[in-house]
A tleap script that builds the chain and sets N, CA, C and O, in Angstrom:
source leaprc.protein.ff14SB
mol = sequence {
  NMET THR THR PRO ASP ASP ILE GLY VAL LEU
  THR ALA LYS LEU LEU LEU SER GLU GLU ASP
  ILE ASN ASN GLN ILE PHE TYR THR ALA GLY
  ASP ALA LEU SER TYR GLY GLN LEU ALA ASP
  LEU ILE ASP SER VAL LEU GLY ARG THR VAL
  SER ARG THR GLU TRP THR VAL PRO LEU LEU
  VAL ALA ASP LEU LYS THR THR PRO ASP ASP
  VAL ILE THR ARG TYR ARG VAL VAL PHE ALA
  GLU ALA LYS GLY VAL ALA TRP ASP LYS ASN
  GLN THR PHE ASN ALA GLN ASN ASP ILE ALA
  VAL THR THR VAL CGLU
}
set mol.1.N position { 6.594 -1.861 14.864 }
set mol.1.CA position { 6.515 -1.543 16.234 }
set mol.1.C position { 7.083 -2.683 16.928 }
set mol.1.O position { 6.887 -3.886 16.753 }
set mol.2.N position { 8.014 -1.912 17.960 }
set mol.2.CA position { 8.848 -2.820 18.829 }
set mol.2.C position { 8.544 -2.444 20.254 }
set mol.2.O position { 8.587 -1.291 20.683 }
set mol.3.N position { 8.219 -3.565 20.981 }
set mol.3.CA position { 7.933 -3.566 22.254 }
set mol.3.C position { 9.181 -2.977 23.303 }
set mol.3.O position { 10.336 -3.326 23.058 }
set mol.4.N position { 8.934 -2.181 24.338 }
set mol.4.CA position { 10.109 -2.092 25.185 }
set mol.4.C position { 10.845 -3.356 25.766 }
set mol.4.O position { 12.022 -3.373 26.126 }
set mol.5.N position { 9.886 -4.503 25.803 }
set mol.5.CA position { 10.431 -5.726 26.298 }
set mol.5.C position { 11.232 -6.379 25.268 }
set mol.5.O position { 12.157 -7.128 25.583 }
set mol.6.N position { 10.966 -6.166 24.206 }
set mol.6.CA position { 11.783 -6.883 23.037 }
set mol.6.C position { 12.941 -6.089 22.885 }
set mol.6.O position { 13.972 -6.662 22.533 }
set mol.7.N position { 12.958 -4.681 23.120 }
set mol.7.CA position { 14.246 -3.867 22.880 }
set mol.7.C position { 15.081 -4.486 24.014 }
set mol.7.O position { 16.247 -4.783 23.755 }
set mol.8.N position { 14.603 -4.703 25.221 }
set mol.8.CA position { 15.506 -4.990 26.271 }
set mol.8.C position { 16.120 -6.360 26.054 }
set mol.8.O position { 17.336 -6.530 26.148 }
set mol.9.N position { 15.226 -7.385 25.747 }
set mol.9.CA position { 15.781 -8.641 25.349 }
set mol.9.C position { 16.822 -8.595 24.236 }
set mol.9.O position { 17.830 -9.286 24.380 }
set mol.10.N position { 16.672 -7.813 23.088 }
set mol.10.CA position { 17.380 -7.888 22.122 }
set mol.10.C position { 18.864 -7.518 22.428 }
set mol.10.O position { 19.914 -8.106 22.167 }
set mol.11.N position { 18.571 -6.223 23.137 }
set mol.11.CA position { 20.009 -5.543 23.914 }
set mol.11.C position { 20.860 -6.550 24.781 }
set mol.11.O position { 22.081 -6.619 24.644 }
set mol.12.N position { 20.214 -7.267 25.610 }
set mol.12.CA position { 20.620 -8.109 26.521 }
set mol.12.C position { 21.495 -9.446 25.758 }
set mol.12.O position { 22.538 -9.964 26.160 }
set mol.13.N position { 20.742 -9.771 24.618 }
set mol.13.CA position { 21.219 -10.801 23.744 }
set mol.13.C position { 22.630 -10.345 22.951 }
set mol.13.O position { 23.659 -10.991 22.755 }
set mol.14.N position { 22.334 -9.235 22.647 }
set mol.14.CA position { 23.456 -8.582 21.703 }
set mol.14.C position { 24.715 -8.529 22.611 }
set mol.14.O position { 25.804 -9.034 22.334 }
set mol.15.N position { 24.406 -7.855 23.711 }
set mol.15.CA position { 25.608 -7.699 24.703 }
set mol.15.C position { 26.259 -9.037 25.236 }
set mol.15.O position { 27.434 -9.117 25.593 }
set mol.16.N position { 25.479 -9.928 25.244 }
set mol.16.CA position { 25.889 -11.322 25.649 }
set mol.16.C position { 26.525 -12.174 24.475 }
set mol.16.O position { 27.252 -13.148 24.671 }
set mol.17.N position { 26.185 -11.720 23.314 }
set mol.17.CA position { 26.708 -12.463 22.047 }
set mol.17.C position { 27.996 -12.485 21.986 }
set mol.17.O position { 28.643 -11.906 22.859 }
set mol.18.N position { 28.688 -13.225 20.838 }
set mol.18.CA position { 29.928 -13.170 20.695 }
set mol.18.C position { 30.385 -12.205 19.618 }
set mol.18.O position { 31.539 -12.171 19.191 }
set mol.19.N position { 29.337 -11.376 19.184 }
set mol.19.CA position { 29.666 -10.398 18.059 }
set mol.19.C position { 30.563 -9.373 18.463 }
set mol.19.O position { 30.534 -9.017 19.641 }
set mol.20.N position { 31.378 -8.830 17.642 }
set mol.20.CA position { 32.177 -7.735 17.900 }
set mol.20.C position { 31.142 -6.418 17.949 }
set mol.20.O position { 30.649 -5.993 16.905 }
set mol.21.N position { 30.890 -5.881 19.092 }
set mol.21.CA position { 29.851 -4.832 19.131 }
set mol.21.C position { 30.516 -3.375 19.051 }
set mol.21.O position { 29.865 -2.364 18.790 }
set mol.22.N position { 31.853 -3.392 19.300 }
set mol.22.CA position { 32.559 -2.035 19.486 }
set mol.22.C position { 32.371 -1.064 18.094 }
set mol.22.O position { 32.811 -1.424 17.002 }
set mol.23.N position { 31.771 0.005 18.267 }
set mol.23.CA position { 31.742 0.816 17.107 }
set mol.23.C position { 31.010 0.593 15.952 }
set mol.23.O position { 31.316 0.965 14.819 }
set mol.24.N position { 29.783 -0.186 16.374 }
set mol.24.CA position { 28.979 -0.796 15.235 }
set mol.24.C position { 27.532 -0.231 15.708 }
set mol.24.O position { 27.256 0.200 16.827 }
set mol.25.N position { 26.718 -0.334 14.634 }
set mol.25.CA position { 25.389 -0.045 14.830 }
set mol.25.C position { 24.735 -1.391 14.407 }
set mol.25.O position { 25.123 -2.066 13.453 }
set mol.26.N position { 23.593 -1.734 15.311 }
set mol.26.CA position { 22.917 -3.108 15.278 }
set mol.26.C position { 21.369 -2.543 15.274 }
set mol.26.O position { 20.854 -1.917 16.201 }
set mol.27.N position { 20.676 -2.934 13.907 }
set mol.27.CA position { 19.266 -2.489 13.861 }
set mol.27.C position { 18.384 -3.732 14.611 }
set mol.27.O position { 18.783 -4.896 14.610 }
set mol.28.N position { 17.360 -3.378 15.128 }
set mol.28.CA position { 16.427 -4.344 15.494 }
set mol.28.C position { 15.000 -3.734 14.907 }
set mol.28.O position { 14.841 -2.589 14.485 }
set mol.29.N position { 14.095 -4.684 14.978 }
set mol.29.CA position { 12.745 -4.197 14.312 }
set mol.29.C position { 11.684 -5.256 14.729 }
set mol.29.O position { 11.915 -6.457 14.865 }
set mol.30.N position { 10.580 -4.684 14.898 }
set mol.30.CA position { 9.220 -5.583 15.199 }
set mol.30.C position { 8.639 -5.267 13.739 }
set mol.30.O position { 9.272 -4.980 12.723 }
set mol.31.N position { 7.277 -5.398 13.916 }
set mol.31.CA position { 6.336 -5.225 12.703 }
set mol.31.C position { 6.386 -3.940 12.280 }
set mol.31.O position { 6.560 -3.047 13.109 }
set mol.32.N position { 6.243 -3.660 10.942 }
set mol.32.CA position { 6.241 -2.283 10.235 }
set mol.32.C position { 4.971 -2.371 9.427 }
set mol.32.O position { 4.837 -3.255 8.581 }
set mol.33.N position { 3.950 -1.390 9.692 }
set mol.33.CA position { 2.747 -1.391 8.969 }
set mol.33.C position { 1.987 -0.043 9.046 }
set mol.33.O position { 2.137 0.714 10.004 }
set mol.34.N position { 1.250 0.202 8.113 }
set mol.34.CA position { 0.421 1.518 7.950 }
set mol.34.C position { -0.500 1.475 9.038 }
set mol.34.O position { -0.657 0.443 9.690 }
set mol.35.N position { -1.261 2.775 9.330 }
set mol.35.CA position { -2.286 2.576 10.118 }
set mol.35.C position { -3.605 1.989 9.698 }
set mol.35.O position { -4.463 1.582 10.480 }
set mol.36.N position { -3.690 1.984 8.271 }
set mol.36.CA position { -4.684 1.156 7.585 }
set mol.36.C position { -4.448 -0.173 7.741 }
set mol.36.O position { -5.459 -0.846 7.941 }
set mol.37.N position { -3.289 -0.815 7.704 }
set mol.37.CA position { -3.007 -2.262 7.993 }
set mol.37.C position { -3.453 -2.395 9.368 }
set mol.37.O position { -4.378 -3.174 9.600 }
set mol.38.N position { -2.976 -1.810 10.201 }
set mol.38.CA position { -3.349 -1.865 11.718 }
set mol.38.C position { -4.878 -1.989 11.988 }
set mol.38.O position { -5.361 -2.867 12.703 }
set mol.39.N position { -5.566 -1.061 11.370 }
set mol.39.CA position { -7.220 -1.246 11.562 }
set mol.39.C position { -7.574 -2.436 10.783 }
set mol.39.O position { -8.475 -3.134 11.248 }
set mol.40.N position { -7.031 -2.791 9.688 }
set mol.40.CA position { -7.389 -4.219 9.130 }
set mol.40.C position { -7.181 -5.262 9.955 }
set mol.40.O position { -8.007 -6.166 10.073 }
set mol.41.N position { -6.019 -5.222 10.617 }
set mol.41.CA position { -5.672 -6.300 11.539 }
set mol.41.C position { -6.481 -6.368 12.703 }
set mol.41.O position { -6.888 -7.467 13.079 }
set mol.42.N position { -6.793 -5.217 13.386 }
set mol.42.CA position { -7.667 -5.144 14.404 }
set mol.42.C position { -8.978 -5.710 13.897 }
set mol.42.O position { -9.469 -6.650 14.523 }
set mol.43.N position { -9.581 -5.242 12.849 }
set mol.43.CA position { -10.794 -5.956 12.474 }
set mol.43.C position { -10.776 -7.587 12.351 }
set mol.43.O position { -11.668 -8.355 12.713 }
set mol.44.N position { -9.625 -7.882 11.793 }
set mol.44.CA position { -9.506 -9.478 11.795 }
set mol.44.C position { -9.721 -10.072 13.016 }
set mol.44.O position { -10.590 -10.915 13.241 }
set mol.45.N position { -8.681 -9.495 14.052 }
set mol.45.CA position { -8.545 -10.174 15.275 }
set mol.45.C position { -9.975 -10.053 16.152 }
set mol.45.O position { -10.335 -11.050 16.779 }
set mol.46.N position { -10.705 -8.959 16.191 }
set mol.46.CA position { -11.761 -8.646 16.922 }
set mol.46.C position { -13.006 -9.252 16.208 }
set mol.46.O position { -14.077 -9.455 16.781 }
set mol.47.N position { -12.748 -9.525 14.875 }
set mol.47.CA position { -13.932 -9.965 14.214 }
set mol.47.C position { -15.054 -8.867 13.994 }
set mol.47.O position { -16.219 -9.248 13.871 }
set mol.48.N position { -14.763 -7.597 13.944 }
set mol.48.CA position { -15.592 -6.628 13.622 }
set mol.48.C position { -14.869 -5.423 13.058 }
set mol.48.O position { -13.639 -5.391 13.020 }
set mol.49.N position { -15.640 -4.415 12.612 }
set mol.49.CA position { -14.829 -3.376 11.787 }
set mol.49.C position { -14.866 -2.009 12.820 }
set mol.49.O position { -15.864 -1.546 13.373 }
set mol.50.N position { -13.548 -1.545 12.895 }
set mol.50.CA position { -13.265 -0.317 13.648 }
set mol.50.C position { -13.600 1.000 12.589 }
set mol.50.O position { -13.526 0.942 11.362 }
set mol.51.N position { -13.925 2.009 13.272 }
set mol.51.CA position { -14.240 3.173 12.490 }
set mol.51.C position { -13.002 3.767 12.134 }
set mol.51.O position { -12.161 3.813 13.031 }
set mol.52.N position { -12.693 4.250 10.981 }
set mol.52.CA position { -11.601 4.966 10.551 }
set mol.52.C position { -11.605 6.302 9.895 }
set mol.52.O position { -12.448 6.548 9.033 }
set mol.53.N position { -10.838 7.056 10.202 }
set mol.53.CA position { -10.901 8.598 9.798 }
set mol.53.C position { -9.681 8.808 9.267 }
set mol.53.O position { -8.695 8.653 9.988 }
set mol.54.N position { -9.530 9.220 7.834 }
set mol.54.CA position { -8.178 9.496 7.304 }
set mol.54.C position { -7.861 10.814 7.704 }
set mol.54.O position { -8.621 11.781 7.751 }
set mol.55.N position { -6.477 10.745 8.031 }
set mol.55.CA position { -5.893 12.103 8.328 }
set mol.55.C position { -4.770 12.415 7.208 }
set mol.55.O position { -3.699 11.810 7.174 }
set mol.56.N position { -5.151 13.460 6.266 }
set mol.56.CA position { -4.236 13.635 5.131 }
set mol.56.C position { -2.977 14.212 5.555 }
set mol.56.O position { -2.879 14.619 6.712 }
set mol.57.N position { -2.074 14.288 4.808 }
set mol.57.CA position { -0.847 14.995 5.336 }
set mol.57.C position { -1.154 16.604 5.235 }
set mol.57.O position { -0.654 17.293 6.124 }
set mol.58.N position { -1.873 17.211 4.303 }
set mol.58.CA position { -2.175 18.645 4.746 }
set mol.58.C position { -3.075 18.996 5.671 }
set mol.58.O position { -3.135 20.185 5.985 }
set mol.59.N position { -3.810 18.194 6.192 }
set mol.59.CA position { -4.574 18.333 7.575 }
set mol.59.C position { -3.639 18.299 8.759 }
set mol.59.O position { -3.690 19.111 9.682 }
set mol.60.N position { -2.719 17.232 8.660 }
set mol.60.CA position { -1.753 16.901 9.870 }
set mol.60.C position { -0.603 18.252 9.715 }
set mol.60.O position { -0.079 18.711 10.730 }
set mol.61.N position { -0.327 18.746 8.496 }
set mol.61.CA position { 0.591 19.865 8.564 }
set mol.61.C position { -0.059 21.089 9.122 }
set mol.61.O position { 0.559 21.915 9.794 }
set mol.62.N position { -1.342 21.180 8.820 }
set mol.62.CA position { -2.369 22.415 9.391 }
set mol.62.C position { -2.463 22.298 10.785 }
set mol.62.O position { -2.535 23.357 11.407 }
set mol.63.N position { -2.479 21.134 11.481 }
set mol.63.CA position { -2.556 20.753 12.785 }
set mol.63.C position { -1.110 21.122 13.483 }
set mol.63.O position { -0.976 21.580 14.618 }
set mol.64.N position { -0.184 20.854 12.656 }
set mol.64.CA position { 1.181 21.200 13.224 }
set mol.64.C position { 1.504 22.810 13.349 }
set mol.64.O position { 2.189 23.350 14.218 }
set mol.65.N position { 0.868 23.387 12.316 }
set mol.65.CA position { 0.989 24.895 12.392 }
set mol.65.C position { 0.312 25.439 13.433 }
set mol.65.O position { 0.828 26.452 13.904 }
set mol.66.N position { -0.860 24.996 14.008 }
set mol.66.CA position { -1.631 25.495 15.076 }
set mol.66.C position { -0.975 24.944 16.524 }
set mol.66.O position { -1.253 25.506 17.583 }
set mol.67.N position { -0.174 23.911 16.464 }
set mol.67.CA position { 0.511 23.372 17.572 }
set mol.67.C position { 1.862 22.934 17.497 }
set mol.67.O position { 2.192 21.778 17.758 }
set mol.68.N position { 2.820 24.021 17.073 }
set mol.68.CA position { 4.042 23.561 16.556 }
set mol.68.C position { 4.889 22.932 17.704 }
set mol.68.O position { 5.891 22.288 17.394 }
set mol.69.N position { 4.582 23.066 18.858 }
set mol.69.CA position { 5.323 22.358 20.029 }
set mol.69.C position { 4.966 20.921 20.390 }
set mol.69.O position { 5.590 20.267 21.225 }
set mol.70.N position { 3.913 20.477 19.698 }
set mol.70.CA position { 3.278 19.363 20.111 }
set mol.70.C position { 4.102 18.224 19.532 }
set mol.70.O position { 4.247 18.119 18.314 }
set mol.71.N position { 4.634 17.383 20.384 }
set mol.71.CA position { 5.618 16.386 19.852 }
set mol.71.C position { 4.834 15.094 19.028 }
set mol.71.O position { 5.352 14.437 18.125 }
set mol.72.N position { 3.604 14.926 19.517 }
set mol.72.CA position { 2.907 13.851 18.962 }
set mol.72.C position { 2.437 14.217 17.403 }
set mol.72.O position { 2.444 13.412 16.472 }
set mol.73.N position { 1.997 15.715 17.328 }
set mol.73.CA position { 1.550 16.247 16.175 }
set mol.73.C position { 2.870 16.042 15.018 }
set mol.73.O position { 2.711 15.599 13.880 }
set mol.74.N position { 4.008 16.418 15.530 }
set mol.74.CA position { 5.263 16.531 14.686 }
set mol.74.C position { 5.510 15.095 14.335 }
set mol.74.O position { 5.806 14.851 13.165 }
set mol.75.N position { 5.426 14.113 15.199 }
set mol.75.CA position { 5.791 12.475 15.015 }
set mol.75.C position { 4.797 12.182 13.890 }
set mol.75.O position { 5.256 11.658 12.876 }
set mol.76.N position { 3.325 12.491 13.955 }
set mol.76.CA position { 2.484 12.106 12.858 }
set mol.76.C position { 2.784 12.790 11.524 }
set mol.76.O position { 2.572 12.161 10.487 }
set mol.77.N position { 3.245 13.985 11.481 }
set mol.77.CA position { 3.538 14.454 10.180 }
set mol.77.C position { 4.855 13.857 9.575 }
set mol.77.O position { 4.946 13.692 8.358 }
set mol.78.N position { 5.851 13.541 10.409 }
set mol.78.CA position { 6.993 13.041 9.982 }
set mol.78.C position { 6.765 11.695 9.311 }
set mol.78.O position { 7.205 11.492 8.179 }
set mol.79.N position { 6.029 10.694 10.040 }
set mol.79.CA position { 5.460 9.427 9.410 }
set mol.79.C position { 4.767 9.560 8.288 }
set mol.79.O position { 5.116 8.977 7.262 }
set mol.80.N position { 3.613 10.406 8.349 }
set mol.80.CA position { 2.769 10.571 7.260 }
set mol.80.C position { 3.447 11.038 6.040 }
set mol.80.O position { 2.926 10.649 4.995 }
set mol.81.N position { 4.470 11.769 5.936 }
set mol.81.CA position { 5.258 12.163 4.935 }
set mol.81.C position { 6.377 11.144 4.617 }
set mol.81.O position { 7.237 11.388 3.771 }
set mol.82.N position { 6.331 9.929 5.366 }
set mol.82.CA position { 7.228 8.896 5.115 }
set mol.82.C position { 8.783 9.205 5.373 }
set mol.82.O position { 9.708 8.569 4.868 }
set mol.83.N position { 8.892 10.183 6.161 }
set mol.83.CA position { 10.318 10.561 6.677 }
set mol.83.C position { 10.801 9.848 7.973 }
set mol.83.O position { 11.891 10.098 8.488 }
set mol.84.N position { 9.934 8.964 8.453 }
set mol.84.CA position { 10.245 8.168 9.537 }
set mol.84.C position { 11.450 7.267 9.304 }
set mol.84.O position { 12.048 7.098 8.242 }
set mol.85.N position { 11.760 6.576 10.800 }
set mol.85.CA position { 12.880 5.914 10.407 }
set mol.85.C position { 12.531 4.416 10.268 }
set mol.85.O position { 11.708 3.950 11.056 }
set mol.86.N position { 13.121 3.581 9.278 }
set mol.86.CA position { 12.651 2.166 9.017 }
set mol.86.C position { 13.802 1.623 8.128 }
set mol.86.O position { 14.436 2.180 7.232 }
set mol.87.N position { 13.886 0.319 8.663 }
set mol.87.CA position { 15.049 -0.401 7.652 }
set mol.87.C position { 14.443 -1.834 7.585 }
set mol.87.O position { 13.593 -2.239 8.379 }
set mol.88.N position { 14.966 -2.564 6.556 }
set mol.88.CA position { 14.690 -4.015 6.244 }
set mol.88.C position { 14.610 -4.862 7.324 }
set mol.88.O position { 15.669 -5.051 7.923 }
set mol.89.N position { 13.598 -5.436 7.736 }
set mol.89.CA position { 13.567 -6.285 8.912 }
set mol.89.C position { 14.429 -7.454 8.750 }
set mol.89.O position { 14.844 -8.050 9.744 }
set mol.90.N position { 14.708 -7.802 7.625 }
set mol.90.CA position { 15.496 -9.122 7.373 }
set mol.90.C position { 16.995 -8.814 7.494 }
set mol.90.O position { 17.831 -9.718 7.504 }
set mol.91.N position { 17.294 -7.591 7.581 }
set mol.91.CA position { 18.664 -7.280 8.181 }
set mol.91.C position { 18.828 -6.962 9.263 }
set mol.91.O position { 19.989 -6.613 9.478 }
set mol.92.N position { 18.028 -6.903 10.281 }
set mol.92.CA position { 18.046 -6.566 11.791 }
set mol.92.C position { 18.862 -7.752 12.489 }
set mol.92.O position { 19.098 -8.852 11.989 }
set mol.93.N position { 19.192 -7.351 13.588 }
set mol.93.CA position { 19.949 -8.596 14.343 }
set mol.93.C position { 19.079 -9.653 14.869 }
set mol.93.O position { 19.449 -10.804 15.102 }
set mol.94.N position { 17.808 -9.152 15.054 }
set mol.94.CA position { 16.976 -10.281 15.557 }
set mol.94.C position { 16.543 -11.205 14.361 }
set mol.94.O position { 16.402 -12.412 14.562 }
set mol.95.N position { 16.331 -10.660 13.123 }
set mol.95.CA position { 16.049 -11.538 12.019 }
set mol.95.C position { 17.337 -12.446 11.649 }
set mol.95.O position { 17.220 -13.640 11.371 }
set mol.96.N position { 18.501 -11.808 11.672 }
set mol.96.CA position { 19.803 -12.797 11.477 }
set mol.96.C position { 19.953 -13.633 12.285 }
set mol.96.O position { 20.492 -14.687 11.949 }
set mol.97.N position { 19.523 -13.427 13.601 }
set mol.97.CA position { 19.845 -14.495 14.635 }
set mol.97.C position { 18.576 -15.200 15.071 }
set mol.97.O position { 18.504 -15.672 16.205 }
set mol.98.N position { 17.586 -15.287 14.223 }
set mol.98.CA position { 16.309 -16.037 14.568 }
set mol.98.C position { 15.756 -15.752 15.705 }
set mol.98.O position { 15.101 -16.638 16.254 }
set mol.99.N position { 15.878 -14.520 16.297 }
set mol.99.CA position { 15.215 -14.056 17.732 }
set mol.99.C position { 13.845 -13.619 17.478 }
set mol.99.O position { 13.720 -12.546 16.888 }
set mol.100.N position { 12.686 -14.328 17.855 }
set mol.100.CA position { 11.443 -13.900 17.878 }
set mol.100.C position { 11.061 -12.585 18.731 }
set mol.100.O position { 11.429 -12.482 19.901 }
set mol.101.N position { 10.347 -11.642 18.121 }
set mol.101.CA position { 9.848 -10.538 18.628 }
set mol.101.C position { 8.409 -10.583 18.516 }
set mol.101.O position { 7.854 -11.298 17.681 }
set mol.102.N position { 7.667 -9.703 19.484 }
set mol.102.CA position { 6.272 -9.607 19.549 }
set mol.102.C position { 5.722 -9.080 18.237 }
set mol.102.O position { 6.219 -8.062 17.756 }
set mol.103.N position { 4.727 -9.710 17.630 }
set mol.103.CA position { 4.113 -9.224 16.462 }
set mol.103.C position { 2.886 -8.200 16.985 }
set mol.103.O position { 2.527 -8.075 18.156 }
set mol.104.N position { 2.376 -7.553 15.902 }
set mol.104.CA position { 1.249 -6.618 16.367 }
set mol.104.C position { -0.033 -7.459 16.789 }
set mol.104.O position { -0.745 -7.268 17.775 }
set mol.105.N position { -0.167 -8.523 15.719 }
set mol.105.CA position { -1.269 -9.463 16.225 }
set mol.105.C position { -1.287 -9.885 17.612 }
set mol.105.O position { -2.171 -10.639 18.016 }
savepdb mol mol.pdb
quit
């Protein structure tokens, strides 16, 4: 999870850095966690238990068949099938330059 503010700050820092940015890809990243981990974190921060409902991949795929043009439903399927985009946070521009970003907590 990366906030729009963090993306703006990191983009500005990259553009103002002394790095050669021509024709290169720079990765940035905030926290990466599962929905279960997010629910556990919410429990911890709020000091109470939030309700959980598991959406299995077959259920999400079935939902997508009924609403194939729904972008959010497609997004859920892609990430549930672990086909989403992610990279090692330690290899990001922010980590390598010790730039703090907003954490989920």
